[in-house]
C-alpha positions in Angstrom: -33.4 5.1 191.2 -31.3 3.4 193.7 -32.0 0.5 196.1 -30.6 0.8 199.7 -30.0 -2.1 202.1 -30.6 -1.9 205.8 -30.6 -4.4 208.7 -33.3 -3.8 211.4 -33.8 -5.5 214.6 -37.4 -5.5 215.8 -38.5 -5.2 219.3 -38.9 -8.9 219.6 -35.3 -9.6 218.6 -36.0 -10.8 215.1 -33.7 -9.2 212.4 -34.9 -8.1 208.9 -32.7 -7.2 206.0 -34.6 -4.8 203.9 -34.3 -3.4 200.5 -35.6 0.1 200.2 -35.9 2.3 197.1 -34.5 5.8 197.2 -37.1 8.4 197.8 -35.9 11.7 199.3 -39.4 12.7 200.2 -40.2 9.5 201.9 -39.0 8.4 205.4 -37.5 5.4 207.1 -40.6 4.9 209.3 -42.8 4.2 206.3 -40.3 1.5 205.1 -40.2 -0.1 208.5 -44.0 -0.2 209.4 -47.3 0.5 208.2 -47.9 3.1 210.9 -49.4 6.3 209.7 -48.9 9.0 212.3 -48.0 11.9 210.1 -44.2 11.7 210.6 -44.0 15.0 212.3 -41.7 14.1 215.1 -44.5 14.5 217.7 -45.0 11.2 219.4 -41.8 9.1 219.5 -43.4 5.9 218.6 -40.9 5.4 215.8 -37.8 5.6 218.0 -34.8 3.7 216.6 -31.2 3.5 217.7 -28.7 3.3 214.8 -25.7 1.0 215.6 -24.0 1.4 212.1 -24.1 4.3 209.8 -25.3 6.9 212.5 -22.5 9.3 211.4 -23.8 9.5 207.9 -27.3 10.8 208.8 -28.1 14.4 208.9 -28.3 16.0 212.4 -31.7 16.0 214.0 -33.7 19.3 213.8 -35.1 21.1 216.8 -38.6 19.2 216.8 -37.0 15.9 216.7 -34.4 16.7 219.4 -37.2 18.0 221.6 -39.1 14.6 221.2 -36.0 12.4 221.6 -35.2 14.2 224.9 -38.7 13.2 226.3 -38.0 9.5 225.7 -37.1 7.2 228.6 -34.5 5.1 226.5 -32.8 7.8 224.8 -29.2 7.0 223.6 -26.4 8.9 221.8 -27.6 7.1 218.6 -31.2 7.6 218.9 -33.4 9.0 216.0 -37.0 9.2 215.1 -37.3 7.0 211.9 -39.9 9.4 210.7 -37.3 12.1 210.3 -34.7 9.9 208.4 -35.0 10.4 204.6 -34.6 7.6 202.2 -31.4 8.8 200.8 -28.1 7.1 200.2 -27.2 8.0 203.8 -29.3 4.9 205.0 -27.5 2.5 202.8 -25.9 -0.1 205.0 -27.3 1.3 208.3 -28.2 -1.2 211.1 -30.7 -0.2 213.5 -32.8 -1.5 216.5 -36.5 -0.6 216.9 -37.3 0.9 220.3 -40.6 2.7 219.8 -43.8 1.0 220.7 -45.6 2.1 217.4 -43.7 -0.2 215.2 
């Protein structure tokens, strides 16, 4: 099993460097927080922007795009961390937490 490294800037400006174990059935939200909302792209509280590595992530599905479109601070590099799988695509990404549930 592989280990991936990410850099996450929290809402308070603090930066965490995390090592995350590969788990294709897991999601980035679970690695960033203890929040348990079901990970169904239904609330937007796990909103992140990806400043490095965005192009390697799979494109958002319709449910995620719908939720993202409803967020006031949407950017071209916005994702819901509950929809980002823990695969090699996340290795080396840099992100900023925008959602208020994290």
